[in-house]
Residue, then its C-alpha position, 0 to 999 in steps of 0.5 A: x376925712x373922705x376923698x371926693x368931699x364937696x367944696x365948702x364955702x371959703x369961710x367954713x372950717x372944721x374947728x368949732x371956733x366961735x363966729x366972732x373969731x377973726x378972719x385969717x389973711x393967709x388962707x381966707x378962713x377963720x383963724x385957728x384958736x390960740x394954742x390953749x384951745x382944743x381943736x377936733x379937726x384941721x382947717x380946710x385951705x384953698x389958698x394957692x399962694x400957700x400951696x405954691x410955697x409948699x410945693x416949691x419948698x419956699x421956706x422964707x415965704x412959709x415962715x411969713x405965712x406961718x407965724x409962731x401963733x399960727x397952726x399948720x394943721x390944715x387940709x389942702x383941697x385940689x382937683x385930681x389930675x384926671x376926671x373920674x366917673x361919679x354917681x349922682x342921685x337917680x342913678x346918673x353918672x358923670x365925669x367930674x374932677x374929684x377933690x384930692x385932700x392932703x396936708x402941708x406936711x404931706x406935700x413937704x414929705x413927698x418932695x423932700x423939703x426937710x426944713x419945711x417939714x420941721x417948720x410945719x411940725x413946730x406949727x403943730x402939724x399932726x404927723x399922723x394926719x391922713x385926710x387922703x388915706x396916707x400919712x406924711x410918713x408914707x409919702x416920705x417912704x415912697x419918695x425915699x426921702x431919708x431925712x424927712x422920714x427921720x424928722x417925722x419919726x422923731x416927731x412921733x409918727x407911727x411907723x406901723x400905721x396902714x394907708x388906705x390900701x392897708x400898706x405900712x410905711x415899710x411896704x412902701x420904701x422906694x427910691x435912692x434912700x430905700x435902705x436908710x428909710x427901712x433902717x430908720x423905720x425898724x429902729x423906731x419900732x416898725x414891725x419887720x413882719x408887719x402885714x398889709x391888710x388885704x394881701x397879707x404881704x410882709x415887707x420881705x414879700x415886697x422886697x422879693x417881688x420887686x427884686x430889692x436884694x439889699x432890702x431883703x438882706x436887711x430885713x432877714x438880718x433883722x429877723x424877717x420870717x423867710x417862710x411867711x405866707x400871704x393870702x395866696x399862700x405865697x412865700x417870699x421865695x415864690x415871689x422872688x422866683x416869679x420876677x419878670x423881665x421887663x424887656x429882653x435887654x433886662x433879662x440877664x440883670x433880672x435873673x441875676x437879682x432873682x438868683x441873689x434873692x433866692x440864695x439869701x432866702x435859702x440861706x436864711x432857711x426858706x423852704x425850697x419846695x414850699x407850694x402855694x394854694x394852687x400847688x405852684x412851687x418855686x421851681x414851677x415859677x422859675x421855669x415859667x420865667x426862664x431863670x436858668x440859674x435859679x432852676x439849677x440852684x433849686x434843683x441842687x437843693x433837692x426839690x421835687x422835679x416832677x411835682x405837679x400844680x393843681x393844673x397838672x403841670x410839672x416844672x418841664x411843662x412850665x418851662x415849655x409854656x413860658x413866655x416868648x421873652x424866655x427865649x432871650x434867657x436860653x430856655x435850653x439850659x432850663x430844659x436840660x437841667x430838668x431832664x438831667x435831674x429826672x424830669x419826666x419826658x414830654x409825651x411823644x404826641x406833644x412833640x410836634x406842638x413843642x417843635x412849633x412853639x420853640x422852633x426858634x430855639x433849636x437847642x431846646x428841641x435838640x435836648x428834648x430829642x436827645x432823651x429819646x432813642x428814636x425820632x418821635x416826630x411825624x414826617x409832616x413835622x417839617x411844615x411846622x417850622x417857618x421857612x425863615x427859621x429853617x434857613x437860619x438853622x439849616x444844619x440843625x433842622x436838616x439833621x433833625x428831619x433826616x432822622x425821621x423814621x430812621x435809627x439814631x447812632x449807636x453812640x446816642x443809643x448807648x447814652x440813652x441806655x446809661x441814662x435810663x439805667x441810672x434813673x433818679x440817681x442820674x444827677x448824683x451818679x454821673x459826676x462820680x463816674x470815672x469818665x473823660x470830661x467830654x464823654x461826661x458832658x455828652x451824657x449830660x446832654x451837652x449841646x452840639x447843634x446837630x443830631x446824630 
């Protein structure tokens, strides 16, 4: 039944009952036919007493309202919480409260009223009814109500039916019972790689995008494809690497979840270098989000560090163009890992802009400058750093600007020559050199918080 349906007179219904059918005292509509009489569609109900009992889970009251000879195959009609723009004849628009359509089964499932759900099913409520676009099973999965999911599936609810947005129940599992709901759906025949209709996402895409490590693990163990692609060409690994931090305080936990997801997917055989339609790779996205541990994991898999997306951006570009929130995640570690794996250095003419953008992260500036044999900044670069930042990092910026148009130390020049000689072999060759740990760290651009 479409959303926004016009109100019906209280005596109208959709059963095709004869006019002589007696009136029902509960919902003010004609009562349903006897169980032997076929029906085509449910009754329309506006009775507030019935709705209040459903929303509060008042089982005793509902048993009175639904005696054994009655039916729970009803559609509830209520106004939406917010007014919406609606079009009328002659091109006129107005703000109106549209009518929302649901069923008693939906209300019970969305609120976890398991015993009420059983009662409604015994009173012939249809488990796959979806007057508003979703079934009761969708609602139970959104709420994470495991017991309700089980009751509906046993009653014959379809675990693969899409909602009005094209999402299947397995796409919608949330809440404290997320794993149990997913396990039940899979046990009752839900497709582990079932796709949403528009985005063509699999449940694994959703789990990776939302950072649900345990759910992703369950889906992979049940045979989910780790390299499935959605309509934009994204794999679950790309979705995991694009995980965003909600706040600086959440940065560490977000990166930890992202790292766990990536390890799971890579262990399951995901392509670490798979590109989407815009040629963005997992490394591009991990760098843009500032997930240093994920960047190091991907680099250890041998991904192409200098691959470009359609915009001509490499992973290093993405790291240096990331959001300000990346500052809370130590962007210098991302930049250092890329440079130690052969990333092409920043064009010297762009260094002043990098300095201006990243001056509050002096270690990022340090690691970039230590890949050049000479200081690649103009004398007026000092004006690009705010006075407060100069004061907070006085030792580093004093050493930086003191080297403008002056030679670097012999030790640094030796480092540059050795790194240049090793070239693309750098990440594998350096650890094999018989060098003291301190010197090895120096060659790997260890941070000193000062330039020489």
